[in-house]
C-alpha positions as CSV (number, residue, x, y, z in Angstrom):
1,M,-117.5,8.5,71.4
2,W,-114.5,8.2,69.0
3,L,-111.3,8.1,70.8
4,R,-107.7,7.5,70.0
5,F,-104.4,7.3,71.2
6,K,-100.8,7.6,69.7
7,I,-98.2,5.8,71.8
8,S,-94.5,6.7,71.7
9,C,-92.6,3.8,72.7
10,A,-88.7,3.9,73.9
11,C,-87.4,2.2,71.0
12,Q,-88.4,5.0,68.6
13,C,-91.9,2.7,67.7
14,S,-95.2,5.0,67.4
15,Y,-98.4,3.4,67.2
16,S,-102.1,4.1,67.8
17,I,-105.1,2.4,70.0
18,G,-108.5,3.1,69.7
19,E,-111.8,2.7,71.5
20,N,-112.4,-0.7,69.5
21,I,-109.2,-2.4,71.2
22,S,-109.8,-6.0,72.3
23,L,-106.8,-6.5,74.2
24,D,-106.3,-6.4,78.1
25,K,-103.0,-4.9,78.0
26,I,-101.1,-2.7,75.7
27,V,-98.1,-3.7,74.2
28,C,-95.4,-2.2,71.9
29,P,-96.1,-4.2,68.8
30,N,-92.2,-3.6,67.8
31,C,-90.2,-4.3,71.2
32,G,-93.0,-5.8,73.5
33,L,-92.6,-3.4,76.4
34,E,-95.7,-3.1,78.3
35,H,-97.3,0.9,78.5
36,P,-96.7,1.6,82.4
37,H,-100.2,2.6,82.6
38,S,-102.0,0.1,80.4
39,E,-104.7,-0.6,82.7
40,K,-105.9,2.8,83.0
41,L,-106.0,3.5,79.5
42,L,-107.9,0.6,78.3
43,S,-110.1,1.8,81.1
44,I,-110.5,5.2,79.5
45,L,-111.3,3.5,76.1
46,K,-114.0,1.5,77.4
47,T,-115.6,4.4,78.8
48,A,-115.4,6.3,75.6
49,D,-116.7,3.4,73.4
50,S,-119.8,3.6,75.9
51,I,-120.6,7.0,75.6
52,I,-122.7,7.6,72.4
53,D,-122.3,10.3,69.8
54,Y,-125.2,12.0,68.7
55,G,-125.5,13.3,65.2
56,S,-128.4,15.9,65.2
57,D,-128.3,19.6,66.2
58,D,-130.9,19.1,68.6
59,D,-129.0,16.5,70.7
60,V,-125.8,17.2,72.9
61,Q,-122.9,16.6,71.3
62,T,-119.6,15.2,73.1
63,S,-116.3,15.3,70.9
64,V,-112.5,14.8,72.1
65,I,-110.3,17.9,71.5
66,P,-106.9,17.0,70.0
67,L,-103.8,18.9,71.2
68,P,-102.7,22.0,68.9
């Protein structure tokens, strides 16, 4: 499953992370501040990576619904 998070840091930096992340914690690339829920977000991304997206109409499909 394709999932991506956009993170906005207190230093005014915005960055995104996806399920292919290979880090053990989420840290702002600008100021080095670790995200307070880094471990939980990484767990969600790893779970999303393990869910297979099916492409045919006969299969069950799963997708992420973005905020409006």
